[in-house]
C-alpha positions in Angstrom: -12.4 -51.1 -22.5 -11.8 -54.2 -20.2 -15.1 -55.5 -18.5 -14.5 -57.5 -15.3 -14.2 -61.4 -15.6 -16.9 -63.2 -13.6 -14.5 -65.7 -12.7 -12.1 -64.9 -9.6 -8.2 -64.8 -10.9 -6.6 -68.2 -11.1 -3.0 -68.7 -9.8 -0.4 -71.5 -11.2 3.0 -72.5 -9.9 4.9 -69.5 -12.4 2.5 -66.8 -11.0 2.5 -65.1 -7.5 -0.7 -65.6 -5.2 -3.0 -62.5 -4.9 -1.7 -60.4 -2.0 -3.3 -57.7 0.0 -5.0 -54.9 -2.3 -3.7 -51.4 -2.4 -6.8 -49.1 -3.4 -7.3 -45.2 -3.5 -10.6 -43.4 -3.7 -10.3 -40.5 -5.4 -12.6 -37.7 -7.2 -14.0 -34.2 -6.7 -14.6 -32.7 -3.2 -17.4 -34.3 -1.1 -18.4 -36.9 -3.6 -18.6 -39.2 -0.3 -15.0 -40.9 -0.6 -14.5 -40.9 3.1 -18.3 -41.9 3.9 -17.5 -44.9 1.3 -14.4 -45.9 3.0 -16.4 -45.8 6.3 -19.1 -48.1 4.9 -16.5 -50.5 3.9 -14.9 -50.8 7.3 -18.1 -50.9 9.4 -20.2 -53.5 6.8 -17.0 -55.6 7.1 -16.9 -55.3 10.9 -13.3 -53.8 10.9 -14.4 -51.0 13.4 -14.4 -51.5 17.1 -17.7 -50.6 19.3 -15.7 -47.9 21.1 -14.1 -46.5 17.7 -17.7 -46.1 16.3 -19.4 -44.8 19.3 -16.4 -42.0 18.8 -18.1 -40.7 15.6 -21.5 -40.0 16.6 -22.9 -36.5 15.5 -26.3 -35.6 16.7 -27.0 -39.1 17.3 -25.9 -40.6 14.1 -22.7 -42.2 12.8 -20.5 -40.1 10.4 -18.8 -42.5 8.8 -16.2 -40.0 7.3 -14.9 -39.6 10.7 -13.6 -42.9 10.5 -10.9 -41.8 8.1 -10.7 -38.1 8.7 -8.1 -37.9 11.6 -6.7 -34.5 11.4 -8.3 -32.0 13.5 -8.8 -29.4 10.5 -10.7 -32.4 8.4 -13.0 -33.0 11.3 -13.7 -29.3 11.9 -14.3 -28.6 7.8 -15.7 -31.9 6.9 -13.1 -32.3 4.3 -10.2 -34.6 3.5 -6.8 -33.1 3.5 -4.1 -35.4 3.6 -4.1 -39.1 2.6 -5.3 -41.3 5.2 -4.6 -45.0 5.3 -6.8 -47.8 6.8 -6.5 -51.7 6.6 -9.4 -54.4 6.8 -10.1 -57.7 5.7 -12.7 -59.9 4.3 -12.8 -63.7 4.3 -11.5 -63.9 0.9 -8.8 -60.9 0.9 -7.2 -58.2 2.8 -7.1 -54.6 1.7 -5.2 -51.3 2.3 -7.3 -48.4 1.5 -5.8 -44.8 0.7 -8.4 -41.8 1.2 -7.1 -39.2 -1.3 -8.3 -35.7 -0.7 -10.6 -34.2 -3.5 -9.6 -30.3 -3.4 -7.6 -29.2 -6.3 -5.1 -27.8 -4.1 -4.3 -31.2 -2.6 -3.8 -33.0 -6.0 -0.2 -33.6 -4.9 -1.5 -36.1 -2.3 -3.5 -37.8 -4.6 -0.5 -38.3 -6.8 1.5 -40.0 -4.0 -1.1 -42.4 -3.0 -1.8 -43.3 -6.5 1.7 -44.0 -7.5 1.7 -47.0 -5.4 -2.0 -48.2 -5.4 -3.2 -51.3 -7.4 -6.5 -49.8 -8.0 -8.5 -46.6 -8.2 -12.0 -46.0 -7.2 -13.2 -43.2 -8.8 -16.2 -41.6 -7.0 -18.9 -39.6 -9.0 -21.3 -37.4 -7.0 -24.7 -38.0 -8.7 -26.2 -35.1 -7.0 -23.7 -32.6 -8.5 -24.2 -33.4 -12.3 -27.6 -32.3 -14.5 -28.3 -35.9 -15.2 -31.6 -34.7 -16.8 -29.3 -34.2 -19.9 -28.1 -36.8 -22.0 -25.1 -35.1 -22.8 -24.0 -34.1 -19.3 -20.5 -32.9 -18.4 -18.5 -34.5 -15.8 -16.6 -32.5 -13.1 -13.0 -31.3 -13.8 -11.6 -33.0 -10.4 -13.2 -36.3 -11.9 -11.6 -36.1 -15.1 -8.2 -35.3 -13.8 -7.9 -37.9 -11.1 -9.0 -40.5 -13.9 -6.4 -39.2 -16.0 -4.0 -39.0 -13.4 -4.7 -42.5 -12.3 -4.3 -43.8 -16.0 -0.8 -41.9 -16.4 0.5 -43.5 -13.2 -0.5 -47.1 -14.6 -2.9 -47.8 -11.9 -3.8 -51.5 -13.1 -7.5 -51.2 -12.1 -10.0 -48.0 -12.1 -13.4 -48.6 -11.1 -16.2 -46.1 -11.6 -18.2 -45.4 -8.7 -21.6 -43.4 -8.9 -22.5 -42.3 -5.5 -25.8 -40.7 -3.8 -28.0 -42.2 -6.2 -30.4 -42.5 -3.4 -30.6 -38.7 -3.2 -31.9 -38.4 -6.8 -35.5 -38.5 -8.1 -34.7 -40.8 -10.7 -31.8 -43.2 -9.9 -32.1 -45.3 -13.0 -32.1 -42.7 -15.5 -29.2 -40.6 -13.5 -27.3 -43.8 -13.5 -27.5 -44.6 -17.1 -26.8 -41.1 -18.1 -23.8 -40.9 -15.8 -22.6 -44.1 -16.9 -22.9 -42.9 -20.6 -20.7 -40.0 -19.9 -18.4 -42.0 -18.0 -17.8 -44.3 -21.0 -17.6 -41.7 -23.5 -15.0 -40.0 -21.4 -12.9 -43.1 -21.0 -13.1 -44.1 -24.7 -11.8 -40.5 -25.5 -9.1 -40.6 -23.0 -8.2 -44.2 -23.8 -8.8 -45.3 -20.0 -9.5 -48.5 -19.4 -11.7 -49.5 -16.7 -13.0 -52.5 -14.9 -16.5 -51.6 -13.9 -19.1 -48.9 -13.2 -21.3 -49.5 -10.2 -23.8 -47.5 -8.8 -23.8 -47.3 -4.7 -25.3 -45.1 -1.9 -22.1 -45.1 0.6 -24.6 -43.6 3.2 -27.2 -46.2 3.1 -24.9 -49.1 2.2 -26.5 -50.3 -1.2 -24.1 -52.1 -3.6 -21.0 -51.4 -1.1 -20.8 -54.7 0.9 -24.4 -56.0 0.6 -26.2 -55.8 -2.6 -29.5 -53.9 -3.5 -30.9 -56.1 -6.2 -31.6 -54.5 -9.7 -31.4 -51.2 -8.0 -30.8 -48.7 -10.9 -31.3 -51.6 -13.4 -27.8 -52.7 -12.3 -27.3 -56.4 -12.1 -23.4 -56.7 -11.5 -21.6 -57.4 -8.4 -21.2 -55.3 -5.4 -18.3 -53.2 -4.8 -16.6 -55.4 -2.4 -17.1 -58.4 -4.6 -15.1 -56.5 -7.6 -12.2 -55.6 -4.9 -11.9 -59.1 -4.1 -11.1 -60.2 -7.6 -8.8 -57.3 -8.7 -5.2 -58.1 -9.3 -2.4 -56.4 -7.6 0.3 -54.5 -9.9 2.1 -56.7 -12.2 5.8 -56.4 -11.8 7.6 -54.9 -14.5 9.6 -57.7 -16.4 10.4 -56.5 -19.9 13.7 -55.2 -20.8 17.0 -55.5 -18.8 17.0 -56.7 -15.8 18.0 -53.8 -13.3 18.6 -53.0 -9.7 18.7 -49.6 -8.2 21.3 -49.1 -5.3 19.9 -47.8 -2.0 22.3 -48.6 0.4 26.0 -50.5 1.0 26.7 -52.8 3.7 30.0 -54.5 4.6 29.9 -57.7 5.9 30.7 -58.7 9.5 30.0 -62.1 9.9 33.1 -64.0 11.6 31.6 -67.2 10.0 31.9 -66.0 6.2 34.9 -66.8 4.4 34.3 -63.3 2.3 34.1 -61.2 5.6 34.4 -57.7 4.6 32.9 -58.1 1.3 30.4 -55.3 0.6 26.3 -55.9 0.1 24.7 -53.9 -2.4 21.0 -53.3 -1.2 18.6 -52.3 -3.7 15.1 -53.0 -5.4 15.2 -55.1 -8.6 13.3 -52.7 -11.1 12.9 -54.9 -13.8 13.3 -58.6 -14.7 14.9 -61.4 -12.5 18.4 -61.2 -11.1 20.1 -64.4 -10.6 23.3 -65.6 -9.1 25.8 -65.8 -12.3 24.5 -63.0 -14.0 27.0 -60.3 -15.0 26.0 -56.6 -14.2 27.7 -53.2 -15.5 27.6 -50.6 -12.9 26.2 -47.3 -14.5 27.8 -45.0 -14.6 31.1 -46.4 -14.1 30.6 -48.9 -16.6 32.7 -51.6 -14.6 31.3 -55.0 -14.9 31.4 -58.3 -12.4 29.6 -61.2 -11.8 26.7 -62.0 -9.2 28.1 -64.3 -6.4 25.3 -64.1 -3.8 21.6 -62.5 -3.6 20.2 -62.5 -0.1 16.7 -60.9 1.2 16.5 -58.6 4.3 16.9 -61.3 6.9 19.7 -62.6 5.0 18.5 -65.6 3.3 19.5 -66.8 0.1 16.7 -69.5 -0.3 13.8 -67.2 -0.9 11.7 -68.4 -3.9 11.0 -64.7 -4.8 14.6 -63.4 -4.4 15.6 -61.5 -7.4 12.1 -61.0 -8.8 11.1 -57.4 -10.0 9.8 -55.5 -7.4 11.8 -57.2 -4.5 14.3 -55.8 -2.2 17.8 -57.7 -2.6 21.0 -57.7 -1.4 23.7 -58.2 -3.9 27.3 -59.3 -3.3 29.6 -59.4 -6.5 32.8 -61.3 -7.1 35.2 -58.3 -6.8 34.8 -54.7 -5.3 33.8 -52.2 -7.4 33.1 -48.3 -7.2 29.6 -48.5 -6.5 27.6 -45.8 -4.7 24.0 -44.8 -3.4 21.9 -44.2 -6.8 24.0 -46.3 -9.2 22.2 -48.8 -11.3 23.4 -52.6 -11.6 22.1 -53.7 -15.2 22.4 -57.5 -16.2 24.8 -56.9 -19.1 24.8 -58.6 -22.4 25.0 -57.0 -26.0 21.4 -57.1 -26.8 20.4 -55.7 -23.6 23.0 -52.8 -23.2 21.7 -51.2 -26.8 18.4 -50.7 -25.1 20.0 -48.6 -22.1 21.9 -45.8 -22.8 22.5 -42.6 -20.1 20.6 -39.7 -21.3 21.2 -35.9 -20.9 17.8 -35.1 -22.3 14.4 -36.5 -22.3 10.9 -35.8 -23.1 8.4 -36.5 -20.3 5.0 -36.3 -19.1 4.7 -33.9 -15.9 2.2 -33.3 -13.2 2.7 -30.0 -11.8 2.1 -29.8 -8.2 3.9 -26.7 -7.0 1.9 -23.5 -6.0 4.1 -21.4 -8.2 3.6 -22.2 -12.0 6.6 -24.1 -14.0 8.3 -21.7 -16.5 10.8 -22.9 -19.2 14.2 -22.5 -17.9 14.0 -23.0 -14.3 16.5 -25.3 -12.6 15.3 -28.2 -10.1 16.6 -30.7 -8.4 15.3 -34.1 -10.1 15.4 -37.3 -7.9 15.4 -40.4 -10.0 15.5 -43.9 -8.1 18.4 -42.8 -5.6 20.3 -40.4 -7.6 19.9 -36.5 -7.1 20.9 -34.3 -10.2 20.2 -30.7 -11.4 17.4 -30.5 -14.3 16.6 -27.7 -16.4 13.3 -27.4 -18.1 14.5 -26.6 -21.6 11.3 -26.6 -23.2 7.5 -26.8 -22.6 5.9 -28.6 -25.3 2.3 -28.5 -24.4 -0.5 -28.5 -21.7 -3.4 -31.0 -21.5 -6.6 -29.4 -21.6 -8.5 -32.0 -19.2 -12.0 -30.8 -20.5 -11.5 -31.3 -24.1 -8.6 -33.8 -23.7 -6.9 -31.7 -26.5 -3.1 -30.4 -26.4 -2.4 -26.9 -26.1 0.6 -24.5 -26.5 1.8 -23.3 -23.3 4.8 -20.8 -21.8 4.0 -22.1 -18.4 1.9 -25.0 -16.6 -0.2 -23.6 -13.7 -0.5 -25.6 -10.1 -2.3 -29.0 -11.0 -1.7 -28.9 -14.7 -0.5 -31.6 -16.9 1.6 -31.4 -19.9 4.8 -32.6 -21.5 8.3 -31.1 -21.2 11.7 -31.7 -21.8 14.4 -31.9 -19.4 18.0 -31.4 -19.6 20.1 -32.9 -16.7 23.6 -31.9 -15.6 24.5 -35.3 -15.5 23.1 -38.3 -17.7 20.7 -40.5 -16.1 19.7 -44.3 -17.0 16.1 -43.7 -17.8 13.5 -45.9 -19.6 10.0 -44.7 -20.4 7.6 -45.0 -17.5 5.3 -47.5 -19.7 8.1 -50.0 -19.5 9.3 -49.2 -16.1 7.7 -47.6 -13.0 11.2 -47.4 -11.5 13.5 -46.3 -14.1 10.8 -44.0 -15.8 9.7 -42.0 -12.8 11.3 -39.0 -10.8 10.2 -36.0 -9.1 11.4 -32.4 -9.4 11.9 -30.4 -6.2 12.5 -26.7 -5.8 16.2 -26.0 -5.2 15.2 -22.7 -2.7 12.2 -23.9 -0.9 12.7 -27.7 -1.1 9.0 -28.5 -2.1 8.1 -31.2 -4.3 7.1 -29.5 -7.7 6.3 -32.2 -10.0 5.8 -36.1 -10.7 7.6 -36.8 -14.0 6.9 -39.7 -16.1 9.5 -40.6 -19.0 7.9 -40.8 -22.3 
C-alpha cells in the first residue's frame, strides 16, 4: 500500500511542475459518482447561478444533472457516456471524467481511465451489508478497480459515499474500509487513501466534517490537489510513433522541401544528433532538427516523453504513418525486436464474446494490422481473483490471450510503455472497438 504523503509534492529544476490533474470517478451504478462531481463543482464555486438554477427538481438541486448531459441520462437518472467537466481551486486545475457505472458501459470507463492521472472508486455504503465483518464488495467496484490498476492509473482513491444514510456510519466506514483494504492487498492494488464522504451533503468533499466516522484525514479535494500527474515513460529505448508527415514549404529555409516527421515521443528523450532507426524498414539517419507544434526549436520540454514533436532527419528515408523511430545503439536495439506473436491481457468490450481463432484489426500506435486470437489462456474471476480456463471471453470479461499478427509489430510491455504496449482490437465486419489490449 502507498499511504498519502502529508506534504505537498515538491518540484526541482529537473522535474516538471504539477499540471492540471485529470481524474475519473468510477464504481457501480447509482453509487453517487455524478452527484460527487456536482458537489465538487458547486462547493468549489465552479458553477454559474443560471446553470445551477437549471438543475432544480421539485425545488431541490439535483447535483447529478450538472454532469449528465444526454437526454437519456436525465430521463433515466443514469450516466451512459463519459462526461468531462473542468474546475479549479486556488491550488490546482482539474479535468473530471464521469464514467458510467453500468456493466454494459464498461468500455466507456476503459476509455476514460486510459488517459487519467487518478481514479476515484466510489463505494455506496447503503448497498453493502456492513453489519457483517466479512462483507463482499460489488462486482463493478472490483472490476473498475482492477481495470484502473491494469491501465496504470497512477493514483487510486477509494471513496465511501452515502455514509450519512446508514445507522452507524463509524462501523460502516471501518468495515467497508477493511473490505477494501483486504481486496486491494489480494489484488496487489496500491491506493492513496480511503475517504468517508456524503456527496449529497458535502461532508469531507470540499469542506471537512470533523472526526465523522472516526476519520481524521484530509478532505477529498485536499487529497486531489496533491496527487501527481501521470509520469512519463523514461525507461528503455527512446522511440517516436510517426503520425503525420509534412513537407517543408518555408522559402526562408535552406532545407526547403525536407520532410518533417510528426509524432509523439513514447519513451525517453529525443535529442538533435541522435541516430534513429526506422521500423520496419531498418534504415537509419541522424536527427538534425526537432520542433514543437508552433515550429519552435527552443522549447525546454522538446523531445521529452509524452510530448508531440516534429523531427527532421539528415537524409530522406522511406517513412510512413505508423512507423517507429527508435534511437539506435547496440544495447537498445537488442531490447526491441518486432514480434509476430505476443501474450497480452485483454479487457473484452464487445457485445459478442471473444472466441479463439477470430481475426480482428489491431490498431497499435498509428498502424493497422490484421491480428488473430491464436489462444485464450485464461479468464480472470473478478470475485476470487483466480484465473480460470476459458474457451471464450464474455462481454466485460478480463483474461489473457495470445495474438498472432500478419505483420510484425514493434511492441514493449505495457508496464514499460503505455504507447508501445497498448492496442485495440476492432471487429472487421461491424467496425466496433472490441477490446483493449495490454502487452504482457
